[in-house]
C-alpha positions, 0 to 999 in steps of 0.5 A: 524535479527529476529522481537524481534531484530528489536523490541529492535531497535525501542524501542531504538529509541524511548528513544532516541527521546530527541532532536530538537521537543523533539523527536529524529528522526532515522528510519534507521530501515526501508525502507523510502517510501519517497512519493506515488505519480503516475505517470500517471492516470490509470482506475482500475477496482474496481468490488467490488464496482461495485457489492456491487451496482449492488447487489441492482438491481433484477435480474430474470435472469442471465444478460449479462454484457455490452459491458464495462465488456468484456474480453481480447478476447472481447467477450460479457459475456453471461449466457451460458459463465458460465462454469459448474466449475462456475455453481457448485461454484454457487450451493454451494453459492446461490439458487437464481437468480445472476447477472454477473457484469463484467470480468477482466483478471488476470495475475499471471505468469511472465513474462505475455504474455497472461492472465493465468485466470479472475476475474468474478464478480457476485451480488445476494444473497450468503450463506456459513454457517452463512455468508450472502454475496451481490456479489462474485468475483470468479478467473478463469483459462483459462479453466473457472474452479474457482481456488478461490473466495471471497464473499463480503457484501455490498463491504465489503469482508466477506469470502476468499476461495481457490480451487473449494470447498466454504467450509474450507475457511477463515471468515474475520471479517467486519468493525472490532471494533477498541479501542482509542489509548491513546497518544500525538500529538506533532505540527510539522510545520504549512506548509503542506509537500509533503514528509518527510525523516528522517536521523540520526539527520537530518529531511528533508521536502519538500512543493510544490516546496520548501525543509528544513532540520532541525537538532536539535534546529537550525531553518529551512528555506524553500529553492527553489528546485535547479531545477526548481523554478516554483510553480508547481513542487512537490518536494520528498526528501529521505536520506540515513540512513547510510550517513545522508547528502546523499540526494535525491531530484526529481521533478516532473512538471505536464507532470508526469516526475521528474528531480532529483539532489543529495547532498553529503553535506546535500543539500548545493550544488547539481548535477543533477542524470543521468536519465534526465527527467523521470517517478519517484515515490516510491522512498525507501532509506535504509542503503547505497541504493536507490530504485525506480519506474523508467519508470515503472520498479524497479531500484536501485542506490547506489548514486543517480546518476545512476540507474540499473533496477532489472527486466526485464519488458516490460513497454509498457504493465506492470508498477510496482505498488508498492514494499516493501523491507525486512528491515533486508535483502534488498535481499528480495523484493516484487513487485506488477505489474499492466497491463498499459491498467488499466484493469486486475490484475498483479502478486505480484513477490518475489525476495530473491537474489536482483533481479536475479530471480523473483518468483510468491506468488500465490493465491492472494485473488480475490478482484477485483483490485491489491494492491496499497501499500505494506510493509514488515517486518523483518521476510519477511511477505507481507502486501499489502493495495488494495484500494477498496469502502472499503479498504482490507488489505491482509497479505502473511505469508512466513511460510505458503504461503498463503495470508490473507485478513483482513477487516479494520475499517470504518465509510462506505464508503470513498472517496479517497486513503488509506495509508499505513504504518508499525513499526519495531515490525510488527504492521501496520498502515492504514491512512484513507481518513477521516483522522483517523489513525488505528494501527493494532497490530501484537501481538493481531491482533486487531485495535486500533484508532487515531484520527486525530490532533484537528486542522486538524478535520475540513478538514479531509483528508488522513494523507499524509505521514504516517510514524512510527518512532520507535514502538511508534511514528507516523508522519502524514501530513494534509492539515494544517501541520504535527505532531507526535503521541507519544504512551502513555507508558502503565500503570505500576502496582502498589506495590499490582499488580493493 
């Protein structure tokens, strides 16, 4: 299905939202990201953040990295370890001393037995054309030859190149400006929610260990989860758009293990899933099917009870970090992998045949970290959020087979994890840890700013969950409840054309 077709579907949904709160929910156009909770804590090597701090140091020569910044071979990184290829790149970018900050393994092939290269981070003063930078991340193959790199200025990416020649790369606009987006916040419930799912005219919500369903003008009541009434259990709900009364409820306890329950009558009765206690996250419901990360790998289910793995993955070493599904073709899926050890960057894989085979998407930018969130457009384009000190959006075009980095608007360093969502017309939504929402308009490649609801501005936090409903409605959850932002329609020209 084309982008234009999905844009039309989204517009029809926008016009149809006239029930219940005055808004009618039916996001069956897009996979429903019900929750993005990690089952374990991982130590991520944020080289760009480290480089932005280390660049403030004056280095009389190339310093060796400490023992905490060694490669998988456990060799201390010293000046002589810099290859001729790295020195050649440095001669193109800098005539001053640089400092080695660290090196982490990169795994770009699947299945991964050994690293295919490394990401080397350096700090100093770098210049290419009119662009200046304070740090550099280089992608090296196993012979330590440079295959690409990214320049950062105070932690913000400003330039990306592929190969061993620094000229002819992509300029990344730092700190892009965002124009205010006109619209109105419509209050939902004054209770913070941990997940949201809409199917047909039914809206399912969870809050800690309780859940509720909204339907039209009928009142909603919070009900304890079917399996565990303990207050420290966090529920996640998802529903099948093609069968709105088919619901999956996962209950995660403090250990990170989840138990699941399935209902086929809108929550009147529940049956346990067949997985037993397991790690379960990032569930997506689309059409008649569920997808989720189960025990570290991507699995799918038609009924929520029995699940089938979609990829052969050694989960003792690797875990799926996130995945994205083409909303118009569920056979096309992209998955970002990360090592269990927490050191190193895994590949981004793609299947176009429902998991029968997987291929790497090459030349992911040298950002020093893996994607933490991904979405896919109906045309097959992939957008990924990399949560560095200053988060970065990376977009993959299936036509050019190339990744492009896009800096997100910021007001300085942001503490916390950003959120990513997409609309059916290809627009992207970035939820900042400061509470603001930024919309990237595909048609113009410009950013628009949505300030948080007035009642949420006193305690800023990243909006979660963050969902696009049609092309012009956005659901955002905050610490004091959830609301929907309705974008104001564009002004129509008058009789005189003004």
